[in-house]
PQR file with spaces between the fields and no chain letter, atoms N, CA, C, O and H, PARSE charges and radii, in Angstrom:
ATOM       1  N    UNK     1     -15.066   14.388   12.309 -0.4000 1.5000
ATOM       2  CA   UNK     1     -13.733   14.120   11.791 -0.0000 2.0000
ATOM       3  C    UNK     1     -13.856   13.239   10.554  0.5500 1.7000
ATOM       4  O    UNK     1     -14.455   12.165   10.611 -0.5500 1.4000
ATOM       5  N    UNK     2     -13.298   13.683    9.453 -0.4000 1.5000
ATOM       6  CA   UNK     2     -13.360   12.894    8.224 -0.0000 2.0000
ATOM       7  C    UNK     2     -12.110   12.026    8.106  0.5500 1.7000
ATOM       8  O    UNK     2     -11.045   12.368    8.619 -0.5500 1.4000
ATOM       9  H    UNK     2     -12.812   14.555    9.406  0.4000 1.0000
ATOM      10  N    UNK     3     -12.265   10.914    7.430 -0.4000 1.5000
ATOM      11  CA   UNK     3     -11.168    9.972    7.248 -0.0000 2.0000
ATOM      12  C    UNK     3     -10.523   10.235    5.888  0.5500 1.7000
ATOM      13  O    UNK     3     -11.203   10.289    4.863 -0.5500 1.4000
ATOM      14  H    UNK     3     -13.130   10.637    7.013  0.4000 1.0000
ATOM      15  N    UNK     4      -9.208   10.395    5.900 -0.4000 1.5000
ATOM      16  CA   UNK     4      -8.470   10.634    4.664 -0.0000 2.0000
ATOM      17  C    UNK     4      -8.313    9.308    3.931  0.5500 1.7000
ATOM      18  O    UNK     4      -7.979    8.290    4.537 -0.5500 1.4000
ATOM      19  H    UNK     4      -8.656   10.350    6.733  0.4000 1.0000
ATOM      20  N    UNK     5      -8.554    9.327    2.636 -0.4000 1.5000
ATOM      21  CA   UNK     5      -8.462    8.108    1.830 -0.0000 2.0000
ATOM      22  C    UNK     5      -7.002    7.707    1.657  0.5500 1.7000
ATOM      23  O    UNK     5      -6.139    8.550    1.413 -0.5500 1.4000
ATOM      24  H    UNK     5      -8.826   10.154    2.144  0.4000 1.0000
ATOM      25  N    UNK     6      -6.739    6.402    1.786 -0.4000 1.5000
ATOM      26  CA   UNK     6      -5.402    5.851    1.555 -0.0000 2.0000
ATOM      27  C    UNK     6      -5.352    5.236    0.172  0.5500 1.7000
ATOM      28  O    UNK     6      -6.316    4.624   -0.289 -0.5500 1.4000
ATOM      29  H    UNK     6      -7.440    5.718    1.984  0.4000 1.0000
ATOM      30  N    UNK     7      -4.216    5.406   -0.483 -0.4000 1.5000
ATOM      31  CA   UNK     7      -3.989    4.812   -1.793 -0.0000 2.0000
ATOM      32  C    UNK     7      -2.628    4.131   -1.763  0.5500 1.7000
ATOM      33  O    UNK     7      -1.638    4.719   -1.325 -0.5500 1.4000
ATOM      34  H    UNK     7      -3.433    5.903   -0.108  0.4000 1.0000
ATOM      35  N    UNK     8      -2.586    2.888   -2.231 -0.4000 1.5000
ATOM      36  CA   UNK     8      -1.329    2.151   -2.339 -0.0000 2.0000
ATOM      37  C    UNK     8      -0.906    2.158   -3.797  0.5500 1.7000
ATOM      38  O    UNK     8      -1.669    1.742   -4.669 -0.5500 1.4000
ATOM      39  H    UNK     8      -3.389    2.410   -2.587  0.4000 1.0000
ATOM      40  N    UNK     9       0.300    2.625   -4.066 -0.4000 1.5000
ATOM      41  CA   UNK     9       0.831    2.678   -5.431 -0.0000 2.0000
ATOM      42  C    UNK     9       1.809    1.517   -5.588  0.5500 1.7000
ATOM      43  O    UNK     9       2.868    1.496   -4.959 -0.5500 1.4000
ATOM      44  H    UNK     9       0.920    2.962   -3.358  0.4000 1.0000
ATOM      45  N    UNK    10       1.447    0.551   -6.434 -0.4000 1.5000
ATOM      46  CA   UNK    10       2.297   -0.606   -6.700 -0.0000 2.0000
ATOM      47  C    UNK    10       2.700   -0.521   -8.165  0.5500 1.7000
ATOM      48  O    UNK    10       1.896   -0.804   -9.053 -0.5500 1.4000
ATOM      49  H    UNK    10       0.587    0.568   -6.945  0.4000 1.0000
ATOM      50  N    UNK    11       3.938   -0.134   -8.414 -0.4000 1.5000
ATOM      51  CA   UNK    11       4.361    0.104   -9.792 -0.0000 2.0000
ATOM      52  C    UNK    11       3.546    1.240  -10.371  0.5500 1.7000
ATOM      53  O    UNK    11       3.519    2.333   -9.806 -0.5500 1.4000
ATOM      54  H    UNK    11       4.591    0.096   -7.692  0.4000 1.0000
ATOM      55  N    UNK    12       2.877    0.998  -11.494 -0.4000 1.5000
ATOM      56  CA   UNK    12       2.042    2.033  -12.112 -0.0000 2.0000
ATOM      57  C    UNK    12       0.578    1.933  -11.688  0.5500 1.7000
ATOM      58  O    UNK    12      -0.241    2.763  -12.082 -0.5500 1.4000
ATOM      59  H    UNK    12       2.899    0.110  -11.953  0.4000 1.0000
ATOM      60  N    UNK    13       0.248    0.923  -10.887 -0.4000 1.5000
ATOM      61  CA   UNK    13      -1.136    0.732  -10.445 -0.0000 2.0000
ATOM      62  C    UNK    13      -1.401    1.462   -9.135  0.5500 1.7000
ATOM      63  O    UNK    13      -0.603    1.385   -8.200 -0.5500 1.4000
ATOM      64  H    UNK    13       0.914    0.249  -10.567  0.4000 1.0000
ATOM      65  N    UNK    14      -2.519    2.168   -9.072 -0.4000 1.5000
ATOM      66  CA   UNK    14      -2.962    2.821   -7.840 -0.0000 2.0000
ATOM      67  C    UNK    14      -4.165    2.058   -7.300  0.5500 1.7000
ATOM      68  O    UNK    14      -5.176    1.912   -7.986 -0.5500 1.4000
ATOM      69  H    UNK    14      -3.167    2.231   -9.831  0.4000 1.0000
ATOM      70  N    UNK    15      -4.052    1.578   -6.078 -0.4000 1.5000
ATOM      71  CA   UNK    15      -5.107    0.776   -5.483 -0.0000 2.0000
ATOM      72  C    UNK    15      -5.662    1.528   -4.275  0.5500 1.7000
ATOM      73  O    UNK    15      -4.944    1.777   -3.307 -0.5500 1.4000
ATOM      74  H    UNK    15      -3.230    1.697   -5.520  0.4000 1.0000
ATOM      75  N    UNK    16      -6.925    1.882   -4.339 -0.4000 1.5000
ATOM      76  CA   UNK    16      -7.570    2.576   -3.227 -0.0000 2.0000
ATOM      77  C    UNK    16      -7.846    1.590   -2.102  0.5500 1.7000
ATOM      78  O    UNK    16      -8.257    0.454   -2.339 -0.5500 1.4000
ATOM      79  H    UNK    16      -7.508    1.680   -5.125  0.4000 1.0000
ATOM      80  N    UNK    17      -7.616    2.035   -0.894 -0.4000 1.5000
ATOM      81  CA   UNK    17      -7.895    1.216    0.277 -0.0000 2.0000
ATOM      82  C    UNK    17      -9.400    1.246    0.537  0.5500 1.7000
ATOM      83  O    UNK    17      -9.945    2.311    0.826 -0.5500 1.4000
ATOM      84  H    UNK    17      -7.282    2.958   -0.701  0.4000 1.0000
ATOM      85  N    UNK    18     -10.081    0.110    0.441 -0.4000 1.5000
ATOM      86  CA   UNK    18     -11.527    0.101    0.656 -0.0000 2.0000
ATOM      87  C    UNK    18     -11.923    0.318    2.116  0.5500 1.7000
ATOM      88  O    UNK    18     -13.072    0.655    2.398 -0.5500 1.4000
ATOM      89  H    UNK    18      -9.638   -0.756    0.206  0.4000 1.0000
ATOM      90  N    UNK    19     -11.000    0.132    3.029 -0.4000 1.5000
ATOM      91  CA   UNK    19     -11.283    0.265    4.466 -0.0000 2.0000
ATOM      92  C    UNK    19     -10.324    1.266    5.098  0.5500 1.7000
ATOM      93  O    UNK    19      -9.512    0.895    5.946 -0.5500 1.4000
ATOM      94  H    UNK    19     -10.066   -0.142    2.799  0.4000 1.0000
ATOM      95  N    UNK    20     -10.410    2.518    4.698 -0.4000 1.5000
ATOM      96  CA   UNK    20      -9.493    3.536    5.223 -0.0000 2.0000
ATOM      97  C    UNK    20      -9.680    3.786    6.708  0.5500 1.7000
ATOM      98  O    UNK    20      -8.841    4.429    7.339 -0.5500 1.4000
ATOM      99  H    UNK    20     -11.070    2.819    4.010  0.4000 1.0000
ATOM     100  N    UNK    21     -10.777    3.282    7.275 -0.4000 1.5000
ATOM     101  CA   UNK    21     -11.012    3.476    8.704 -0.0000 2.0000
ATOM     102  C    UNK    21     -10.234    2.477    9.561  0.5500 1.7000
ATOM     103  O    UNK    21     -10.115    2.664   10.772 -0.5500 1.4000
ATOM     104  H    UNK    21     -11.458    2.760    6.762  0.4000 1.0000
ATOM     105  N    UNK    22      -9.704    1.421    8.947 -0.4000 1.5000
ATOM     106  CA   UNK    22      -8.916    0.436    9.687 -0.0000 2.0000
ATOM     107  C    UNK    22      -7.524    0.998    9.990  0.5500 1.7000
ATOM     108  O    UNK    22      -7.058    1.901    9.295 -0.5500 1.4000
ATOM     109  H    UNK    22      -9.800    1.269    7.963  0.4000 1.0000
ATOM     110  N    UNK    23      -6.859    0.468   11.023 -0.4000 1.5000
ATOM     111  CA   UNK    23      -5.467    0.865   11.251 -0.0000 2.0000
ATOM     112  C    UNK    23      -4.602    0.476   10.048  0.5500 1.7000
ATOM     113  O    UNK    23      -4.927   -0.455    9.311 -0.5500 1.4000
ATOM     114  H    UNK    23      -7.237   -0.265   11.588  0.4000 1.0000
ATOM     115  N    UNK    24      -3.505    1.199    9.865 -0.4000 1.5000
ATOM     116  CA   UNK    24      -2.642    0.974    8.702 -0.0000 2.0000
ATOM     117  C    UNK    24      -2.171   -0.477    8.609  0.5500 1.7000
ATOM     118  O    UNK    24      -2.166   -1.053    7.522 -0.5500 1.4000
ATOM     119  H    UNK    24      -3.241    1.955   10.463  0.4000 1.0000
ATOM     120  N    UNK    25      -1.778   -1.069    9.726 -0.4000 1.5000
ATOM     121  CA   UNK    25      -1.238   -2.431    9.711 -0.0000 2.0000
ATOM     122  C    UNK    25      -2.259   -3.429    9.171  0.5500 1.7000
ATOM     123  O    UNK    25      -1.907   -4.319    8.396 -0.5500 1.4000
ATOM     124  H    UNK    25      -1.781   -0.600   10.610  0.4000 1.0000
ATOM     125  N    UNK    26      -3.518   -3.287    9.576 -0.4000 1.5000
ATOM     126  CA   UNK    26      -4.576   -4.188    9.093 -0.0000 2.0000
ATOM     127  C    UNK    26      -4.865   -3.953    7.616  0.5500 1.7000
ATOM     128  O    UNK    26      -5.090   -4.902    6.864 -0.5500 1.4000
ATOM     129  H    UNK    26      -3.804   -2.565   10.205  0.4000 1.0000
ATOM     130  N    UNK    27      -4.861   -2.692    7.200 -0.4000 1.5000
ATOM     131  CA   UNK    27      -5.108   -2.375    5.790 -0.0000 2.0000
ATOM     132  C    UNK    27      -3.998   -2.945    4.914  0.5500 1.7000
ATOM     133  O    UNK    27      -4.273   -3.479    3.840 -0.5500 1.4000
ATOM     134  H    UNK    27      -4.678   -1.921    7.811  0.4000 1.0000
ATOM     135  N    UNK    28      -2.747   -2.837    5.361 -0.4000 1.5000
ATOM     136  CA   UNK    28      -1.623   -3.371    4.578 -0.0000 2.0000
ATOM     137  C    UNK    28      -1.671   -4.894    4.556  0.5500 1.7000
ATOM     138  O    UNK    28      -1.321   -5.509    3.549 -0.5500 1.4000
ATOM     139  H    UNK    28      -2.524   -2.403    6.234  0.4000 1.0000
ATOM     140  N    UNK    29      -2.098   -5.504    5.650 -0.4000 1.5000
ATOM     141  CA   UNK    29      -2.251   -6.961    5.690 -0.0000 2.0000
ATOM     142  C    UNK    29      -3.296   -7.419    4.671  0.5500 1.7000
ATOM     143  O    UNK    29      -3.098   -8.420    3.982 -0.5500 1.4000
ATOM     144  H    UNK    29      -2.383   -5.005    6.468  0.4000 1.0000
ATOM     145  N    UNK    30      -4.402   -6.690    4.577 -0.4000 1.5000
ATOM     146  CA   UNK    30      -5.437   -7.026    3.591 -0.0000 2.0000
ATOM     147  C    UNK    30      -4.908   -6.841    2.173  0.5500 1.7000
ATOM     148  O    UNK    30      -5.230   -7.632    1.286 -0.5500 1.4000
ATOM     149  H    UNK    30      -4.563   -5.877    5.137  0.4000 1.0000
ATOM     150  N    UNK    31      -4.103   -5.813    1.952 -0.4000 1.5000
ATOM     151  CA   UNK    31      -3.505   -5.602    0.631 -0.0000 2.0000
ATOM     152  C    UNK    31      -2.590   -6.765    0.256  0.5500 1.7000
ATOM     153  O    UNK    31      -2.582   -7.208   -0.893 -0.5500 1.4000
ATOM     154  H    UNK    31      -3.841   -5.171    2.672  0.4000 1.0000
ATOM     155  N    UNK    32      -1.823   -7.255    1.220 -0.4000 1.5000
ATOM     156  CA   UNK    32      -0.913   -8.377    0.961 -0.0000 2.0000
ATOM     157  C    UNK    32      -1.659   -9.655    0.603  0.5500 1.7000
ATOM     158  O    UNK    32      -1.147  -10.485   -0.148 -0.5500 1.4000
ATOM     159  H    UNK    32      -1.829   -6.896    2.153  0.4000 1.0000
ATOM     160  N    UNK    33      -2.855   -9.817    1.133 -0.4000 1.5000
ATOM     161  CA   UNK    33      -3.650  -11.007    0.814 -0.0000 2.0000
ATOM     162  C    UNK    33      -4.153  -10.979   -0.623  0.5500 1.7000
ATOM     163  O    UNK    33      -4.292  -12.025   -1.256 -0.5500 1.4000
ATOM     164  H    UNK    33      -3.271   -9.143    1.743  0.4000 1.0000
ATOM     165  N    UNK    34      -4.423   -9.791   -1.132 -0.4000 1.5000
ATOM     166  CA   UNK    34      -4.934   -9.694   -2.495 -0.0000 2.0000
ATOM     167  C    UNK    34      -3.840   -9.434   -3.529  0.5500 1.7000
ATOM     168  O    UNK    34      -4.051   -9.658   -4.721 -0.5500 1.4000
ATOM     169  H    UNK    34      -4.310   -8.941   -0.617  0.4000 1.0000
ATOM     170  N    UNK    35      -2.669   -8.961   -3.081 -0.4000 1.5000
ATOM     171  CA   UNK    35      -1.537   -8.690   -3.977 -0.0000 2.0000
ATOM     172  C    UNK    35      -0.283   -9.334   -3.370  0.5500 1.7000
ATOM     173  O    UNK    35       0.491   -8.661   -2.689 -0.5500 1.4000
ATOM     174  H    UNK    35      -2.498   -8.780   -2.113  0.4000 1.0000
ATOM     175  N    UNK    36      -0.082  -10.626   -3.615 -0.4000 1.5000
ATOM     176  CA   UNK    36       1.013  -11.347   -2.950 -0.0000 2.0000
ATOM     177  C    UNK    36       2.415  -10.848   -3.305  0.5500 1.7000
ATOM     178  O    UNK    36       3.368  -11.169   -2.596 -0.5500 1.4000
ATOM     179  H    UNK    36      -0.710  -11.173   -4.168  0.4000 1.0000
ATOM     180  N    UNK    37       2.568  -10.074   -4.379 -0.4000 1.5000
ATOM     181  CA   UNK    37       3.893   -9.585   -4.745 -0.0000 2.0000
ATOM     182  C    UNK    37       4.441   -8.573   -3.737  0.5500 1.7000
ATOM     183  O    UNK    37       5.636   -8.278   -3.754 -0.5500 1.4000
ATOM     184  H    UNK    37       1.793   -9.812   -4.956  0.4000 1.0000
ATOM     185  N    UNK    38       3.591   -8.038   -2.865 -0.4000 1.5000
ATOM     186  CA   UNK    38       4.056   -7.081   -1.861 -0.0000 2.0000
ATOM     187  C    UNK    38       4.151   -7.706   -0.473  0.5500 1.7000
ATOM     188  O    UNK    38       4.402   -7.004    0.507 -0.5500 1.4000
ATOM     189  H    UNK    38       2.620   -8.278   -2.852  0.4000 1.0000
ATOM     190  N    UNK    39       3.957   -8.994   -0.384 -0.4000 1.5000
ATOM     191  CA   UNK    39       3.919   -9.668    0.916 -0.0000 2.0000
ATOM     192  C    UNK    39       5.216   -9.514    1.707  0.5500 1.7000
ATOM     193  O    UNK    39       5.167   -9.410    2.933 -0.5500 1.4000
ATOM     194  H    UNK    39       3.753   -9.564   -1.180  0.4000 1.0000
ATOM     195  N    UNK    40       6.351   -9.497    1.058 -0.4000 1.5000
ATOM     196  CA   UNK    40       7.643   -9.425    1.757 -0.0000 2.0000
ATOM     197  C    UNK    40       8.175   -7.995    1.832  0.5500 1.7000
ATOM     198  O    UNK    40       9.354   -7.779    2.110 -0.5500 1.4000
ATOM     199  H    UNK    40       6.391   -9.581    0.063  0.4000 1.0000
ATOM     200  N    UNK    41       7.313   -7.038    1.587 -0.4000 1.5000
ATOM     201  CA   UNK    41       7.688   -5.630    1.671 -0.0000 2.0000
ATOM     202  C    UNK    41       7.322   -5.103    3.051  0.5500 1.7000
ATOM     203  O    UNK    41       6.254   -5.415    3.577 -0.5500 1.4000
ATOM     204  H    UNK    41       6.355   -7.213    1.361  0.4000 1.0000
ATOM     205  N    UNK    42       8.200   -4.313    3.627 -0.4000 1.5000
ATOM     206  CA   UNK    42       7.905   -3.728    4.930 -0.0000 2.0000
ATOM     207  C    UNK    42       7.544   -2.258    4.733  0.5500 1.7000
ATOM     208  O    UNK    42       8.310   -1.492    4.149 -0.5500 1.4000
ATOM     209  H    UNK    42       9.068   -4.060    3.199  0.4000 1.0000
ATOM     210  N    UNK    43       6.373   -1.877    5.225 -0.4000 1.5000
ATOM     211  CA   UNK    43       5.911   -0.493    5.112 -0.0000 2.0000
ATOM     212  C    UNK    43       5.521    0.007    6.494  0.5500 1.7000
ATOM     213  O    UNK    43       5.114   -0.764    7.363 -0.5500 1.4000
ATOM     214  H    UNK    43       5.750   -2.499    5.700  0.4000 1.0000
ATOM     215  N    UNK    44       5.653    1.303    6.674 -0.4000 1.5000
ATOM     216  CA   UNK    44       5.256    1.957    7.917 -0.0000 2.0000
ATOM     217  C    UNK    44       4.242    3.037    7.593  0.5500 1.7000
ATOM     218  O    UNK    44       4.220    3.562    6.480 -0.5500 1.4000
ATOM     219  H    UNK    44       5.983    1.930    5.969  0.4000 1.0000
ATOM     220  N    UNK    45       3.416    3.363    8.549 -0.4000 1.5000
ATOM     221  CA   UNK    45       2.408    4.401    8.344 -0.0000 2.0000
ATOM     222  C    UNK    45       3.060    5.738    8.018  0.5500 1.7000
ATOM     223  O    UNK    45       2.483    6.545    7.290 -0.5500 1.4000
ATOM     224  H    UNK    45       3.434    2.936    9.453  0.4000 1.0000
ATOM     225  N    UNK    46       4.244    5.981    8.543 -0.4000 1.5000
ATOM     226  CA   UNK    46       4.951    7.242    8.297 -0.0000 2.0000
ATOM     227  C    UNK    46       5.521    7.340    6.881  0.5500 1.7000
ATOM     228  O    UNK    46       6.005    8.403    6.494 -0.5500 1.4000
ATOM     229  H    UNK    46       4.713    5.326    9.135  0.4000 1.0000
ATOM     230  N    UNK    47       5.474    6.254    6.097 -0.4000 1.5000
ATOM     231  CA   UNK    47       5.964    6.276    4.714 -0.0000 2.0000
ATOM     232  C    UNK    47       4.996    6.973    3.763  0.5500 1.7000
ATOM     233  O    UNK    47       5.355    7.261    2.621 -0.5500 1.4000
ATOM     234  H    UNK    47       5.081    5.390    6.411  0.4000 1.0000
ATOM     235  N    UNK    48       3.789    7.246    4.211 -0.4000 1.5000
ATOM     236  CA   UNK    48       2.773    7.857    3.354 -0.0000 2.0000
ATOM     237  C    UNK    48       3.086    9.316    3.031  0.5500 1.7000
ATOM     238  O    UNK    48       3.685   10.035    3.831 -0.5500 1.4000
ATOM     239  H    UNK    48       3.497    7.013    5.139  0.4000 1.0000
ATOM     240  N    UNK    49       2.667    9.729    1.843 -0.4000 1.5000
ATOM     241  CA   UNK    49       2.830   11.111    1.388 -0.0000 2.0000
ATOM     242  C    UNK    49       1.447   11.683    1.129  0.5500 1.7000
ATOM     243  O    UNK    49       0.625   11.045    0.471 -0.5500 1.4000
ATOM     244  H    UNK    49       2.181    9.145    1.193  0.4000 1.0000
ATOM     245  N    UNK    50       1.183   12.868    1.635 -0.4000 1.5000
ATOM     246  CA   UNK    50      -0.117   13.515    1.453 -0.0000 2.0000
ATOM     247  C    UNK    50      -0.114   14.213    0.101  0.5500 1.7000
ATOM     248  O    UNK    50       0.573   15.217   -0.084 -0.5500 1.4000
ATOM     249  H    UNK    50       1.851   13.386    2.170  0.4000 1.0000
ATOM     250  N    UNK    51      -0.887   13.677   -0.848 -0.4000 1.5000
ATOM     251  CA   UNK    51      -0.941   14.209   -2.217 -0.0000 2.0000
ATOM     252  C    UNK    51      -2.401   14.346   -2.624  0.5500 1.7000
ATOM     253  O    UNK    51      -3.155   13.374   -2.582 -0.5500 1.4000
ATOM     254  H    UNK    51      -1.446   12.861   -0.697  0.4000 1.0000
ATOM     255  N    UNK    52      -2.798   15.542   -3.014 -0.4000 1.5000
ATOM     256  CA   UNK    52      -4.155   15.815   -3.518 -0.0000 2.0000
ATOM     257  C    UNK    52      -5.259   15.294   -2.604  0.5500 1.7000
ATOM     258  O    UNK    52      -6.226   14.702   -3.083 -0.5500 1.4000
ATOM     259  H    UNK    52      -2.186   16.331   -3.048  0.4000 1.0000
ATOM     260  N    UNK    53      -5.129   15.505   -1.308 -0.4000 1.5000
ATOM     261  CA   UNK    53      -6.176   15.109   -0.374 -0.0000 2.0000
ATOM     262  C    UNK    53      -6.198   13.634   -0.029  0.5500 1.7000
ATOM     263  O    UNK    53      -7.135   13.173    0.624 -0.5500 1.4000
ATOM     264  H    UNK    53      -4.343   15.986   -0.919  0.4000 1.0000
ATOM     265  N    UNK    54      -5.185   12.876   -0.452 -0.4000 1.5000
ATOM     266  CA   UNK    54      -5.098   11.441   -0.162 -0.0000 2.0000
ATOM     267  C    UNK    54      -3.723   11.148    0.420  0.5500 1.7000
ATOM     268  O    UNK    54      -2.767   11.885    0.181 -0.5500 1.4000
ATOM     269  H    UNK    54      -4.425   13.250   -0.983  0.4000 1.0000
ATOM     270  N    UNK    55      -3.635   10.077    1.176 -0.4000 1.5000
ATOM     271  CA   UNK    55      -2.334    9.612    1.645 -0.0000 2.0000
ATOM     272  C    UNK    55      -1.898    8.491    0.705  0.5500 1.7000
ATOM     273  O    UNK    55      -2.554    7.454    0.616 -0.5500 1.4000
ATOM     274  H    UNK    55      -4.413    9.479    1.370  0.4000 1.0000
ATOM     275  N    UNK    56      -0.793    8.707    0.012 -0.4000 1.5000
ATOM     276  CA   UNK    56      -0.303    7.757   -0.987 -0.0000 2.0000
ATOM     277  C    UNK    56       0.913    7.025   -0.421  0.5500 1.7000
ATOM     278  O    UNK    56       1.876    7.641    0.035 -0.5500 1.4000
ATOM     279  H    UNK    56      -0.260    9.550    0.084  0.4000 1.0000
ATOM     280  N    UNK    57       0.843    5.703   -0.462 -0.4000 1.5000
ATOM     281  CA   UNK    57       1.952    4.848   -0.047 -0.0000 2.0000
ATOM     282  C    UNK    57       2.546    4.207   -1.294  0.5500 1.7000
ATOM     283  O    UNK    57       1.879    3.421   -1.967 -0.5500 1.4000
ATOM     284  H    UNK    57       0.061    5.202   -0.832  0.4000 1.0000
ATOM     285  N    UNK    58       3.784    4.536   -1.602 -0.4000 1.5000
ATOM     286  CA   UNK    58       4.468    3.930   -2.748 -0.0000 2.0000
ATOM     287  C    UNK    58       5.098    2.639   -2.237  0.5500 1.7000
ATOM     288  O    UNK    58       6.025    2.661   -1.428 -0.5500 1.4000
ATOM     289  H    UNK    58       4.325    5.175   -1.056  0.4000 1.0000
ATOM     290  N    UNK    59       4.580    1.520   -2.722 -0.4000 1.5000
ATOM     291  CA   UNK    59       5.016    0.205   -2.250 -0.0000 2.0000
ATOM     292  C    UNK    59       6.155   -0.294   -3.125  0.5500 1.7000
ATOM     293  O    UNK    59       5.960   -0.510   -4.321 -0.5500 1.4000
ATOM     294  H    UNK    59       3.827    1.502   -3.380  0.4000 1.0000
ATOM     295  N    UNK    60       7.360   -0.484   -2.546 -0.4000 1.5000
ATOM     296  CA   UNK    60       8.459   -1.027   -3.341 -0.0000 2.0000
ATOM     297  C    UNK    60       8.215   -2.511   -3.629  0.5500 1.7000
ATOM     298  O    UNK    60       7.844   -3.276   -2.739 -0.5500 1.4000
ATOM     299  H    UNK    60       7.519   -0.308   -1.575  0.4000 1.0000
ATOM     300  N    UNK    61       8.426   -2.892   -4.862 -0.4000 1.5000
ATOM     301  CA   UNK    61       8.217   -4.282   -5.264 -0.0000 2.0000
ATOM     302  C    UNK    61       9.572   -4.899   -5.574  0.5500 1.7000
ATOM     303  O    UNK    61      10.376   -4.326   -6.310 -0.5500 1.4000
ATOM     304  H    UNK    61       8.727   -2.271   -5.585  0.4000 1.0000
ATOM     305  N    UNK    62       9.813   -6.068   -5.006 -0.4000 1.5000
ATOM     306  CA   UNK    62      11.067   -6.766   -5.274 -0.0000 2.0000
ATOM     307  C    UNK    62      11.070   -7.276   -6.704  0.5500 1.7000
ATOM     308  O    UNK    62      10.045   -7.764   -7.180 -0.5500 1.4000
ATOM     309  H    UNK    62       9.159   -6.533   -4.409  0.4000 1.0000
ATOM     310  N    UNK    63      12.209   -7.174   -7.411 -0.4000 1.5000
ATOM     311  CA   UNK    63      12.253   -7.669   -8.788 -0.0000 2.0000
ATOM     312  C    UNK    63      12.143   -9.199   -8.806  0.5500 1.7000
ATOM     313  O    UNK    63      12.624   -9.867   -7.890 -0.5500 1.4000
ATOM     314  H    UNK    63      13.041   -6.778   -7.024  0.4000 1.0000
ATOM     315  N    UNK    64      11.518   -9.744   -9.835 -0.4000 1.5000
ATOM     316  CA   UNK    64      11.403  -11.205   -9.908 -0.0000 2.0000
ATOM     317  C    UNK    64      12.764  -11.832  -10.155  0.5500 1.7000
ATOM     318  O    UNK    64      13.600  -11.265  -10.859 -0.5500 1.4000
ATOM     319  H    UNK    64      11.127   -9.201  -10.578  0.4000 1.0000
ATOM     320  N    UNK    65      12.984  -13.004   -9.574 -0.4000 1.5000
ATOM     321  CA   UNK    65      14.248  -13.714   -9.758 -0.0000 2.0000
ATOM     322  C    UNK    65      14.028  -14.829  -10.773  0.5500 1.7000
ATOM     323  O    UNK    65      12.977  -15.469  -10.798 -0.5500 1.4000
ATOM     324  H    UNK    65      12.305  -13.464   -9.002  0.4000 1.0000
ATOM     325  N    UNK    66      15.033  -15.047  -11.603 -0.4000 1.5000
ATOM     326  CA   UNK    66      14.960  -16.124  -12.586 -0.0000 2.0000
ATOM     327  C    UNK    66      16.192  -17.006  -12.450  0.5500 1.7000
ATOM     328  O    UNK    66      17.256  -16.556  -12.022 -0.5500 1.4000
ATOM     329  H    UNK    66      15.887  -14.528  -11.583  0.4000 1.0000
ATOM     330  N    UNK    67      16.032  -18.235  -12.811 -0.4000 1.5000
ATOM     331  CA   UNK    67      17.173  -19.155  -12.810 -0.0000 2.0000
ATOM     332  C    UNK    67      17.835  -19.120  -14.174  0.5500 1.7000
ATOM     333  O    UNK    67      17.171  -19.100  -15.211 -0.5500 1.4000
ATOM     334  H    UNK    67      15.168  -18.600  -13.158  0.4000 1.0000
ATOM     335  N    UNK    68      19.151  -19.114  -14.146 -0.4000 1.5000
ATOM     336  CA   UNK    68      19.865  -19.188  -15.417 -0.0000 2.0000
ATOM     337  C    UNK    68      20.450  -17.936  -15.764  0.5500 1.7000
ATOM     338  O    UNK    68      21.090  -17.822  -16.809 -0.5500 1.4000
ATOM     339  H    UNK    68      19.690  -19.131  -13.304  0.4000 1.0000
């Protein structure tokens, strides 16, 4: 059984999951540690789309807030 590669799409950046063998929750937790802008985003494994032999997760990013 081969493991399908996961890719997280954050804006225009595509980030390959280095540990596609881990459960989705652990992989997303590791992504949040390296990309804090997605920390408050909720994603589910069922949100993935199978595109060109990879599972792509489009991560919604909250817009930055400014004072004034």
